[in-house]
TIVO-2410 file (N, C-alpha, C; in nm, 3 decimals):
# residues 142
REC num residu      c1      c2      c3 atome chaine
REC   1      X   5.878   9.242   8.741     N      A
REC   1      X   5.959   9.339   8.815    CA      A
REC   1      X   6.103   9.290   8.817     C      A
REC   2      X   6.198   9.381   8.798     N      A
REC   2      X   6.340   9.346   8.793    CA      A
REC   2      X   6.391   9.301   8.929     C      A
REC   3      X   6.475   9.199   8.925     N      A
REC   3      X   6.541   9.154   9.047    CA      A
REC   3      X   6.689   9.185   9.036     C      A
REC   4      X   6.749   9.219   9.151     N      A
REC   4      X   6.893   9.244   9.156    CA      A
REC   4      X   6.967   9.112   9.141     C      A
REC   5      X   7.075   9.116   9.065     N      A
REC   5      X   7.161   8.998   9.050    CA      A
REC   5      X   7.304   9.046   9.040     C      A
REC   6      X   7.397   8.954   9.047     N      A
REC   6      X   7.538   8.988   9.035    CA      A
REC   6      X   7.558   9.066   8.906     C      A
REC   7      X   7.622   9.181   8.915     N      A
REC   7      X   7.644   9.268   8.800    CA      A
REC   7      X   7.541   9.378   8.787     C      A
REC   8      X   7.427   9.368   8.859     N      A
REC   8      X   7.325   9.473   8.856    CA      A
REC   8      X   7.375   9.595   8.932     C      A
REC   9      X   7.341   9.713   8.880     N      A
REC   9      X   7.364   9.836   8.953    CA      A
REC   9      X   7.233   9.870   9.022     C      A
REC  10      X   7.240   9.892   9.153     N      A
REC  10      X   7.119   9.915   9.233    CA      A
REC  10      X   7.133  10.041   9.317     C      A
REC  11      X   7.019  10.093   9.358     N      A
REC  11      X   7.014  10.200   9.458    CA      A
REC  11      X   6.959  10.135   9.584     C      A
REC  12      X   7.031  10.153   9.694     N      A
REC  12      X   6.995  10.083   9.817    CA      A
REC  12      X   7.015  10.173   9.938     C      A
REC  13      X   6.922  10.162  10.032     N      A
REC  13      X   6.939  10.222  10.165    CA      A
REC  13      X   6.971  10.108  10.260     C      A
REC  14      X   7.058  10.135  10.356     N      A
REC  14      X   7.090  10.033  10.456    CA      A
REC  14      X   7.123  10.100  10.588     C      A
REC  15      X   7.101  10.025  10.694     N      A
REC  15      X   7.145  10.064  10.828    CA      A
REC  15      X   7.210   9.941  10.888     C      A
REC  16      X   7.329   9.960  10.941     N      A
REC  16      X   7.408   9.850  10.995    CA      A
REC  16      X   7.435   9.872  11.143     C      A
REC  17      X   7.413   9.767  11.222     N      A
REC  17      X   7.434   9.771  11.366    CA      A
REC  17      X   7.522   9.653  11.408     C      A
REC  18      X   7.585   9.666  11.524     N      A
REC  18      X   7.643   9.549  11.590    CA      A
REC  18      X   7.528   9.479  11.662     C      A
REC  19      X   7.550   9.357  11.705     N      A
REC  19      X   7.444   9.282  11.774    CA      A
REC  19      X   7.394   9.353  11.900     C      A
REC  20      X   7.481   9.434  11.963     N      A
REC  20      X   7.441   9.504  12.085    CA      A
REC  20      X   7.363   9.633  12.056     C      A
REC  21      X   7.337   9.662  11.927     N      A
REC  21      X   7.261   9.780  11.889    CA      A
REC  21      X   7.344   9.901  11.852     C      A
REC  22      X   7.477   9.892  11.865     N      A
REC  22      X   7.565  10.003  11.828    CA      A
REC  22      X   7.554  10.029  11.678     C      A
REC  23      X   7.525  10.154  11.640     N      A
REC  23      X   7.515  10.192  11.499    CA      A
REC  23      X   7.653  10.191  11.436     C      A
REC  24      X   7.667  10.122  11.322     N      A
REC  24      X   7.793  10.117  11.248    CA      A
REC  24      X   7.788  10.214  11.131     C      A
REC  25      X   7.680  10.209  11.052     N      A
REC  25      X   7.670  10.292  10.933    CA      A
REC  25      X   7.524  10.298  10.890     C      A
REC  26      X   7.486  10.409  10.825     N      A
REC  26      X   7.348  10.421  10.778    CA      A
REC  26      X   7.341  10.523  10.665     C      A
REC  27      X   7.251  10.498  10.572     N      A
REC  27      X   7.224  10.595  10.466    CA      A
REC  27      X   7.097  10.675  10.497     C      A
REC  28      X   7.036  10.652  10.612     N      A
REC  28      X   6.913  10.722  10.650    CA      A
REC  28      X   6.936  10.873  10.643     C      A
REC  29      X   6.840  10.942  10.583     N      A
REC  29      X   6.850  11.087  10.571    CA      A
REC  29      X   6.942  11.132  10.460     C      A
REC  30      X   6.995  11.039  10.384     N      A
REC  30      X   7.087  11.066  10.274    CA      A
REC  30      X   7.027  11.006  10.147     C      A
REC  31      X   7.091  11.029  10.036     N      A
REC  31      X   7.051  10.962   9.913    CA      A
REC  31      X   7.086  10.815   9.923     C      A
REC  32      X   7.014  10.729   9.852     N      A
REC  32      X   7.052  10.588   9.854    CA      A
REC  32      X   7.189  10.570   9.789     C      A
REC  33      X   7.255  10.462   9.824     N      A
REC  33      X   7.387  10.432   9.770    CA      A
REC  33      X   7.370  10.359   9.638     C      A
REC  34      X   7.449  10.395   9.541     N      A
REC  34      X   7.449  10.328   9.410    CA      A
REC  34      X   7.567  10.232   9.408     C      A
REC  35      X   7.538  10.104   9.396     N      A
REC  35      X   7.644  10.002   9.394    CA      A
REC  35      X   7.617   9.901   9.284     C      A
REC  36      X   7.723   9.842   9.235     N      A
REC  36      X   7.712   9.732   9.141    CA      A
REC  36      X   7.742   9.605   9.219     C      A
REC  37      X   7.645   9.514   9.223     N      A
REC  37      X   7.658   9.392   9.302    CA      A
REC  37      X   7.775   9.309   9.249     C      A
REC  38      X   7.863   9.272   9.341     N      A
REC  38      X   7.979   9.190   9.306    CA      A
REC  38      X   8.108   9.268   9.295     C      A
REC  39      X   8.103   9.401   9.306     N      A
REC  39      X   8.225   9.480   9.296    CA      A
REC  39      X   8.286   9.513   9.431     C      A
REC  40      X   8.224   9.470   9.540     N      A
REC  40      X   8.284   9.486   9.672    CA      A
REC  40      X   8.264   9.622   9.738     C      A
REC  41      X   8.169   9.701   9.689     N      A
REC  41      X   8.145   9.832   9.752    CA      A
REC  41      X   8.081   9.816   9.890     C      A
REC  42      X   8.010   9.706   9.909     N      A
REC  42      X   7.949   9.674  10.038    CA      A
REC  42      X   8.007   9.540  10.083     C      A
REC  43      X   8.000   9.511  10.213     N      A
REC  43      X   8.048   9.380  10.259    CA      A
REC  43      X   7.981   9.267  10.180     C      A
REC  44      X   8.056   9.161  10.157     N      A
REC  44      X   8.010   9.047  10.078    CA      A
REC  44      X   7.873   8.997  10.120     C      A
REC  45      X   7.851   8.979  10.249     N      A
REC  45      X   7.723   8.928  10.297    CA      A
REC  45      X   7.606   9.020  10.264     C      A
REC  46      X   7.631   9.150  10.259     N      A
REC  46      X   7.525   9.246  10.225    CA      A
REC  46      X   7.496   9.237  10.075     C      A
REC  47      X   7.601   9.232   9.992     N      A
REC  47      X   7.579   9.220   9.848    CA      A
REC  47      X   7.505   9.091   9.815     C      A
REC  48      X   7.542   8.981   9.881     N      A
REC  48      X   7.473   8.854   9.857    CA      A
REC  48      X   7.325   8.864   9.895     C      A
REC  49      X   7.295   8.936  10.002     N      A
REC  49      X   7.156   8.950  10.047    CA      A
REC  49      X   7.074   9.033   9.950     C      A
REC  50      X   7.136   9.127   9.881     N      A
REC  50      X   7.064   9.211   9.785    CA      A
REC  50      X   7.024   9.131   9.661     C      A
REC  51      X   7.106   9.032   9.625     N      A
REC  51      X   7.074   8.950   9.508    CA      A
REC  51      X   6.936   8.885   9.527     C      A
REC  52      X   6.852   8.894   9.426     N      A
REC  52      X   6.718   8.837   9.433    CA      A
REC  52      X   6.613   8.934   9.484     C      A
REC  53      X   6.654   9.049   9.538     N      A
REC  53      X   6.558   9.148   9.584    CA      A
REC  53      X   6.504   9.227   9.465     C      A
REC  54      X   6.383   9.278   9.477     N      A
REC  54      X   6.320   9.365   9.378    CA      A
REC  54      X   6.299   9.502   9.439     C      A
REC  55      X   6.286   9.607   9.356     N      A
REC  55      X   6.259   9.741   9.411    CA      A
REC  55      X   6.141   9.738   9.507     C      A
REC  56      X   6.158   9.803   9.621     N      A
REC  56      X   6.055   9.806   9.724    CA      A
REC  56      X   6.072   9.698   9.830     C      A
REC  57      X   6.156   9.597   9.803     N      A
REC  57      X   6.180   9.491   9.901    CA      A
REC  57      X   6.268   9.542  10.015     C      A
REC  58      X   6.242   9.489  10.133     N      A
REC  58      X   6.322   9.518  10.253    CA      A
REC  58      X   6.355   9.388  10.322     C      A
REC  59      X   6.468   9.384  10.389     N      A
REC  59      X   6.501   9.267  10.471    CA      A
REC  59      X   6.599   9.307  10.578     C      A
REC  60      X   6.597   9.228  10.684     N      A
REC  60      X   6.693   9.243  10.793    CA      A
REC  60      X   6.763   9.110  10.807     C      A
REC  61      X   6.894   9.113  10.818     N      A
REC  61      X   6.971   8.990  10.829    CA      A
REC  61      X   7.092   9.011  10.918     C      A
REC  62      X   7.145   8.899  10.967     N      A
REC  62      X   7.270   8.902  11.042    CA      A
REC  62      X   7.380   8.854  10.948     C      A
REC  63      X   7.483   8.936  10.934     N      A
REC  63      X   7.596   8.903  10.848    CA      A
REC  63      X   7.711   8.860  10.938     C      A
REC  64      X   7.760   8.737  10.922     N      A
REC  64      X   7.872   8.692  11.006    CA      A
REC  64      X   7.999   8.772  10.974     C      A
REC  65      X   8.085   8.784  11.072     N      A
REC  65      X   8.209   8.861  11.057    CA      A
REC  65      X   8.285   8.822  10.931     C      A
REC  66      X   8.287   8.694  10.899     N      A
REC  66      X   8.363   8.648  10.782    CA      A
REC  66      X   8.310   8.705  10.651     C      A
REC  67      X   8.183   8.748  10.647     N      A
REC  67      X   8.126   8.807  10.527    CA      A
REC  67      X   8.097   8.956  10.545     C      A
REC  68      X   8.149   9.011  10.655     N      A
REC  68      X   8.132   9.154  10.682    CA      A
REC  68      X   8.268   9.221  10.664     C      A
REC  69      X   8.336   9.248  10.774     N      A
REC  69      X   8.468   9.312  10.767    CA      A
REC  69      X   8.581   9.214  10.795     C      A
REC  70      X   8.548   9.085  10.799     N      A
REC  70      X   8.650   8.982  10.819    CA      A
REC  70      X   8.678   8.957  10.966     C      A
REC  71      X   8.755   8.853  10.988     N      A
REC  71      X   8.796   8.818  11.125    CA      A
REC  71      X   8.912   8.908  11.165     C      A
REC  72      X   8.930   8.927  11.295     N      A
REC  72      X   9.046   9.004  11.343    CA      A
REC  72      X   9.173   8.928  11.311     C      A
REC  73      X   9.277   9.001  11.277     N      A
REC  73      X   9.406   8.943  11.241    CA      A
REC  73      X   9.512   9.007  11.330     C      A
REC  74      X   9.560   8.932  11.427     N      A
REC  74      X   9.658   8.987  11.521    CA      A
REC  74      X   9.789   9.029  11.454     C      A
REC  75      X   9.816   8.978  11.334     N      A
REC  75      X   9.938   9.022  11.264    CA      A
REC  75      X   9.923   9.164  11.212     C      A
REC  76      X   9.801   9.219  11.216     N      A
REC  76      X   9.777   9.356  11.173    CA      A
REC  76      X   9.789   9.456  11.288     C      A
REC  77      X   9.837   9.409  11.402     N      A
REC  77      X   9.861   9.497  11.517    CA      A
REC  77      X  10.012   9.516  11.528     C      A
REC  78      X  10.055   9.641  11.515     N      A
REC  78      X  10.198   9.673  11.521    CA      A
REC  78      X  10.226   9.739  11.655     C      A
REC  79      X  10.327   9.688  11.724     N      A
REC  79      X  10.364   9.743  11.855    CA      A
REC  79      X  10.500   9.811  11.845     C      A
REC  80      X  10.505   9.933  11.895     N      A
REC  80      X  10.629  10.010  11.899    CA      A
REC  80      X  10.665  10.029  12.045     C      A
REC  81      X  10.777   9.974  12.085     N      A
REC  81      X  10.824   9.988  12.222    CA      A
REC  81      X  10.928  10.100  12.226     C      A
REC  82      X  10.952  10.152  12.342     N      A
REC  82      X  11.054  10.255  12.357    CA      A
REC  82      X  11.184  10.204  12.294     C      A
REC  83      X  11.241  10.283  12.205     N      A
REC  83      X  11.365  10.244  12.138    CA      A
REC  83      X  11.341  10.154  12.018     C      A
REC  84      X  11.216  10.134  11.977     N      A
REC  84      X  11.184  10.047  11.864    CA      A
REC  84      X  11.242  10.099  11.734     C      A
REC  85      X  11.276  10.009  11.645     N      A
REC  85      X  11.329  10.048  11.513    CA      A
REC  85      X  11.229  10.011  11.403     C      A
REC  86      X  11.101   9.992  11.437     N      A
REC  86      X  11.000   9.952  11.340    CA      A
REC  86      X  10.943  10.069  11.260     C      A
REC  87      X  11.007  10.184  11.263     N      A
REC  87      X  10.949  10.301  11.198    CA      A
REC  87      X  10.948  10.292  11.046     C      A
REC  88      X  10.999  10.186  10.987     N      A
REC  88      X  10.994  10.166  10.843    CA      A
REC  88      X  10.852  10.155  10.792     C      A
REC  89      X  10.756  10.122  10.876     N      A
REC  89      X  10.615  10.110  10.834    CA      A
REC  89      X  10.539  10.240  10.861     C      A
REC  90      X  10.609  10.347  10.889     N      A
REC  90      X  10.546  10.474  10.924    CA      A
REC  90      X  10.443  10.520  10.820     C      A
REC  91      X  10.467  10.494  10.690     N      A
REC  91      X  10.372  10.535  10.588    CA      A
REC  91      X  10.238  10.464  10.605     C      A
REC  92      X  10.237  10.345  10.662     N      A
REC  92      X  10.113  10.273  10.690    CA      A
REC  92      X  10.037  10.341  10.804     C      A
REC  93      X  10.109  10.391  10.899     N      A
REC  93      X  10.047  10.450  11.017    CA      A
REC  93      X   9.978  10.582  10.985     C      A
REC  94      X  10.035  10.661  10.896     N      A
REC  94      X   9.983  10.794  10.869    CA      A
REC  94      X   9.902  10.801  10.740     C      A
REC  95      X   9.844  10.692  10.699     N      A
REC  95      X   9.763  10.684  10.577    CA      A
REC  95      X   9.643  10.778  10.589     C      A
REC  96      X   9.616  10.855  10.483     N      A
REC  96      X   9.506  10.951  10.482    CA      A
REC  96      X   9.408  10.925  10.368     C      A
REC  97      X   9.416  10.811  10.300     N      A
REC  97      X   9.327  10.785  10.187    CA      A
REC  97      X   9.182  10.788  10.232     C      A
REC  98      X   9.096  10.860  10.160     N      A
REC  98      X   8.955  10.859  10.198    CA      A
REC  98      X   8.893  10.724  10.167     C      A
REC  99      X   8.807  10.673  10.255     N      A
REC  99      X   8.745  10.543  10.231    CA      A
REC  99      X   8.636  10.553  10.125     C      A
REC 100      X   8.611  10.443  10.055     N      A
REC 100      X   8.498  10.435   9.962    CA      A
REC 100      X   8.370  10.424  10.044     C      A
REC 101      X   8.265  10.487   9.999     N      A
REC 101      X   8.138  10.480  10.072    CA      A
REC 101      X   8.094  10.335  10.082     C      A
REC 102      X   8.046  10.298  10.197     N      A
REC 102      X   8.002  10.161  10.218    CA      A
REC 102      X   8.114  10.071  10.267     C      A
REC 103      X   8.235  10.120  10.262     N      A
REC 103      X   8.349  10.044  10.313    CA      A
REC 103      X   8.428  10.136  10.408     C      A
REC 104      X   8.354  10.219  10.480     N      A
REC 104      X   8.418  10.312  10.571    CA      A
REC 104      X   8.518  10.240  10.658     C      A
REC 105      X   8.632  10.301  10.670     N      A
REC 105      X   8.736  10.245  10.754    CA      A
REC 105      X   8.797  10.362  10.827     C      A
REC 106      X   8.787  10.358  10.955     N      A
REC 106      X   8.845  10.464  11.035    CA      A
REC 106      X   8.996  10.453  11.026     C      A
REC 107      X   9.063  10.557  11.073     N      A
REC 107      X   9.208  10.548  11.081    CA      A
REC 107      X   9.244  10.430  11.170     C      A
REC 108      X   9.362  10.374  11.150     N      A
REC 108      X   9.400  10.261  11.236    CA      A
REC 108      X   9.383  10.298  11.382     C      A
REC 109      X   9.339  10.202  11.464     N      A
REC 109      X   9.324  10.225  11.607    CA      A
REC 109      X   9.462  10.242  11.670     C      A
REC 110      X   9.482  10.350  11.741     N      A
REC 110      X   9.611  10.377  11.804    CA      A
REC 110      X   9.591  10.383  11.954     C      A
REC 111      X   9.671  10.308  12.026     N      A
REC 111      X   9.668  10.310  12.173    CA      A
REC 111      X   9.809  10.339  12.223     C      A
REC 112      X   9.816  10.424  12.322     N      A
REC 112      X   9.945  10.460  12.379    CA      A
REC 112      X   9.938  10.441  12.529     C      A
REC 113      X  10.038  10.375  12.584     N      A
REC 113      X  10.051  10.373  12.729    CA      A
REC 113      X  10.195  10.412  12.760     C      A
REC 114      X  10.236  10.404  12.884     N      A
REC 114      X  10.369  10.454  12.922    CA      A
REC 114      X  10.484  10.376  12.859     C      A
REC 115      X  10.458  10.256  12.807     N      A
REC 115      X  10.568  10.175  12.754    CA      A
REC 115      X  10.551  10.134  12.608     C      A
REC 116      X  10.434  10.162  12.548     N      A
REC 116      X  10.411  10.105  12.416    CA      A
REC 116      X  10.312  10.189  12.336     C      A
REC 117      X  10.338  10.198  12.205     N      A
REC 117      X  10.244  10.253  12.108    CA      A
REC 117      X  10.194  10.134  12.029     C      A
REC 118      X  10.063  10.118  12.018     N      A
REC 118      X  10.005  10.004  11.946    CA      A
REC 118      X   9.914  10.057  11.836     C      A
REC 119      X   9.941  10.015  11.711     N      A
REC 119      X   9.861  10.054  11.597    CA      A
REC 119      X   9.789   9.930  11.547     C      A
REC 120      X   9.656   9.934  11.550     N      A
REC 120      X   9.574   9.821  11.507    CA      A
REC 120      X   9.517   9.855  11.370     C      A
REC 121      X   9.567   9.788  11.265     N      A
REC 121      X   9.524   9.815  11.129    CA      A
REC 121      X   9.403   9.731  11.086     C      A
REC 122      X   9.346   9.654  11.177     N      A
REC 122      X   9.223   9.582  11.146    CA      A
REC 122      X   9.110   9.683  11.127     C      A
REC 123      X   9.013   9.653  11.038     N      A
REC 123      X   8.896   9.742  11.032    CA      A
REC 123      X   8.831   9.747  11.170     C      A
REC 124      X   8.771   9.859  11.206     N      A
REC 124      X   8.714   9.873  11.340    CA      A
REC 124      X   8.613   9.765  11.377     C      A
REC 125      X   8.542   9.710  11.279     N      A
REC 125      X   8.438   9.612  11.309    CA      A
REC 125      X   8.483   9.469  11.276     C      A
REC 126      X   8.611   9.447  11.253     N      A
REC 126      X   8.661   9.312  11.225    CA      A
REC 126      X   8.628   9.219  11.342     C      A
REC 127      X   8.588   9.097  11.308     N      A
REC 127      X   8.556   8.999  11.411    CA      A
REC 127      X   8.417   9.014  11.469     C      A
REC 128      X   8.339   9.106  11.418     N      A
REC 128      X   8.205   9.133  11.473    CA      A
REC 128      X   8.098   9.098  11.369     C      A
REC 129      X   7.994   9.028  11.412     N      A
REC 129      X   7.877   9.005  11.328    CA      A
REC 129      X   7.799   9.136  11.317     C      A
REC 130      X   7.734   9.158  11.204     N      A
REC 130      X   7.656   9.279  11.182    CA      A
REC 130      X   7.509   9.244  11.162     C      A
REC 131      X   7.422   9.332  11.206     N      A
REC 131      X   7.280   9.322  11.176    CA      A
REC 131      X   7.252   9.434  11.077     C      A
REC 132      X   7.196   9.397  10.961     N      A
REC 132      X   7.179   9.494  10.853    CA      A
REC 132      X   7.033   9.500  10.809     C      A
REC 133      X   6.979   9.622  10.802     N      A
REC 133      X   6.848   9.647  10.743    CA      A
REC 133      X   6.873   9.699  10.602     C      A
REC 134      X   6.813   9.634  10.502     N      A
REC 134      X   6.833   9.672  10.363    CA      A
REC 134      X   6.700   9.708  10.300     C      A
REC 135      X   6.696   9.820  10.228     N      A
REC 135      X   6.579   9.859  10.149    CA      A
REC 135      X   6.628   9.882  10.006     C      A
REC 136      X   6.582   9.798   9.913     N      A
REC 136      X   6.622   9.813   9.773    CA      A
REC 136      X   6.530   9.916   9.709     C      A
REC 137      X   6.587  10.028   9.668     N      A
REC 137      X   6.512  10.137   9.609    CA      A
REC 137      X   6.484  10.110   9.461     C      A
REC 138      X   6.590  10.070   9.386     N      A
REC 138      X   6.573  10.048   9.243    CA      A
REC 138      X   6.684   9.962   9.188     C      A
REC 139      X   6.653   9.890   9.082     N      A
REC 139      X   6.754   9.820   9.002    CA      A
REC 139      X   6.771   9.907   8.878     C      A
REC 140      X   6.885   9.979   8.872     N      A
REC 140      X   6.910  10.078   8.768    CA      A
REC 140      X   6.958  10.012   8.640     C      A
REC 141      X   7.049   9.920   8.654     N      A
REC 141      X   7.108   9.851   8.539    CA      A
REC 141      X   7.091   9.703   8.560     C      A
REC 142      X   7.011   9.640   8.477     N      A
REC 142      X   6.979   9.499   8.495    CA      A
REC 142      X   7.078   9.413   8.427     C      A
***
């Protein structure tokens, strides 16, 4: 039976949660995702976990933040104060590029209070460990 390895194209179902049970992403009720292992379509820790699996295999694992969406980076938080001249990065704030499947990224987190606009460009799950259920459907390209 074929095993997935780096460079293999696979069909996979997955469900991803935070440790507290919050659902992050799932292919349940959808077609399986077609990915080539090593191309970064899924978080590194998930791709590494798929390596060595055969069609029909399932596993559940915890992926540390460093191999999921990365650690939070405070330099990716932009603060605009009343009278701020930082509007040169405005094109970053209004980005509309659709995310690649498996690397969903919401729009930057925006918070507004009476004195400040804060744009957080970190991925929403940065700094968080993930719990991932993986079901390998098929190894399409060995």
